[in-house]
N, C-alpha and C positions, 0 to 999 in steps of 0.2 A: 838852214842846213840840217837841223835836228828833224824838221818836218820831212825832209827828203829821206833820212835814214829810217824813220818810222814807216814811211810809204814803201820803201824797199823791203822792209821786214814783212809787212802785210802781204805784199805781192808774192814774195817767196813762200810764205806760209800757205797762201791760197793755191799757188802753183804746185807745191810739193806737200800735199796733205799728209800722206802716209809717213814720209820722212820727218815732217814737223811733229806729228803725233808721237812718233817713236822718241824723238828728242825731248819733247815736253814730258812724256811719261817717265823716261829715264832720269831726267833732272829731278822730277818730283819724288821718285822713289829714292834717289840718292840723298836728297835733302832730308827726307823723312827718316831714313836709316841713320844719317849723321846726327839728327836731333835725338833719336831714341838712344843711340850709343852715348852721346854726350850726357843725357839725363841719367842713364844707368851709371856712368862713371862718377858723376857728381854725387849721386845717392850713395854709392859704395865708399867714396872718400869722406862723406859726412857722417858715416856710421858712428854712433856713440860720441859725437863731438859735444854734446850738451853737458856731459859730466865735467866736474871741476878738475879731475885728474885724468883727462882723456888720453894723455900721452902714456899713461901707465896701464891702460886697458889692452887686453889681448883677446882675440877670439880663437879658441882652440877647437880644431876640427879633426884631430888625429887621435888614434888609439895607440897607446904604448903597451907592449907586451914583453915579457921576460923571455930569456932563452929557453926556459922550461915550458913555456906555453901559457903561463899564468898572466893575468892582466893586472897592471898596477893602476892605482888611482892617478888621475891626470895631475892633480895638485902636487903629489909627492914627486912625480917625475919632473915636473917643471922646477920644483925647488932644487932638485939634484942637478939638473942640467944648466940652470942659471944661477950664478953665484951672487948676482946683484939684486935678486928679487926679494921682496919682503913678504912674509906670510901674512895673509889676512888683509892686504891692502889692495 
């Protein structure tokens, strides 16, 4: 039975070469994109996980500025905005 299925697959592949090529290339591109996205997500989730206090680490990528246009240090703004943070940890 399995031999019959394989035989039918090869016959259809040979009969419809262009259609089969499009399907195989599309499947390959889809799988490659999935693997790349999966690797990227796993890398981003594992960022700084080797530290002992990894749950207390934050990556700051914003600039804070005052209403007068001056810029404040990031550490000072974070201490003001989060009551549970500990300075220097």
